C-alpha positions as CSV (number, residue, x, y, z in Angstrom):
1,M,-0.2,0.1,-0.1
2,A,1.6,3.4,-1.5
3,I,1.4,6.4,1.0
4,T,1.6,9.8,0.1
5,H,3.6,12.6,2.1
6,T,1.1,14.2,3.1
7,N,-1.2,11.3,3.7
8,F,2.2,10.1,6.4
9,L,1.9,13.6,7.7
10,T,-1.7,13.5,8.5
11,Q,-1.6,10.1,10.2
12,V,0.8,10.8,12.6
13,R,-1.3,14.4,13.0
14,N,-4.2,12.3,13.8
15,Y,-1.9,9.8,15.8
16,T,-0.6,12.3,18.6
17,E,-3.5,14.2,18.1
18,V,-2.3,17.5,17.7
19,D,-2.7,19.4,14.1
20,S,-0.5,21.5,12.2
21,N,0.2,24.6,14.8
22,V,1.9,22.4,17.2
23,L,3.7,19.8,14.5
24,S,3.7,21.6,11.2
25,D,5.2,20.8,8.3
26,T,8.6,21.9,9.0
27,I,9.3,19.9,12.2
28,L,7.9,16.1,11.4
29,D,10.2,16.7,7.5
30,Q,13.1,17.9,9.9
31,F,11.2,14.2,12.4
32,I,11.6,12.2,9.4
33,R,14.8,13.0,7.7
34,N,16.6,12.7,11.4
35,V,15.0,9.4,11.7
36,E,16.5,7.8,8.0
37,L,19.7,9.1,9.3
38,D,19.1,7.2,12.2
39,I,17.8,4.7,10.3
40,A,21.3,4.3,8.3
41,G,23.5,4.5,10.4
42,Q,22.2,1.5,12.4
43,V,21.8,-0.5,9.0
44,D,25.0,-2.7,7.5
45,Y,25.5,-1.5,3.5
46,D,26.8,-4.1,1.1
47,D,29.0,-1.4,-0.1
48,L,30.1,-0.4,3.1
49,R,31.6,-4.2,3.8
50,K,35.2,-4.9,3.7
51,Y,36.4,-8.6,4.4
52,A,39.8,-10.2,5.5
53,N,40.6,-13.4,5.8
54,S,43.3,-14.5,8.6
55,N,45.3,-17.5,9.8
56,T,45.6,-18.5,13.3
57,T,49.2,-19.7,14.6
58,L,49.2,-22.5,16.6
59,G,49.8,-21.1,20.2
60,N,48.7,-17.1,19.7
61,R,45.1,-17.0,20.4
62,Y,45.2,-13.4,18.5
63,V,44.0,-12.3,14.8
64,S,45.1,-10.0,13.6
65,M,43.2,-7.3,12.6
66,P,42.6,-4.8,9.5
67,S,44.3,-0.9,10.1
68,D,41.5,0.4,8.6
69,L,39.0,-1.9,10.9
70,L,35.5,0.2,12.3
71,I,33.3,-2.1,13.7
72,L,34.2,-5.8,14.1
73,R,30.5,-8.0,12.9
74,S,32.3,-11.7,13.7
């Protein structure tokens, strides 16, 4: 089911039980943008992934990590 931007803003205002004087289009648009940025920061995108291979050494319990490692997932 597709929803238009205007319909979405109306549904948010109906849910929060306020009108456009309280939640203006500008405020709601900034809220939507902030949520989009928050989600984008939490999602792993394939184009940002890097893979590294490492060899284990008998008696050494550590594995070397790439120098540009940001987050270790597994």
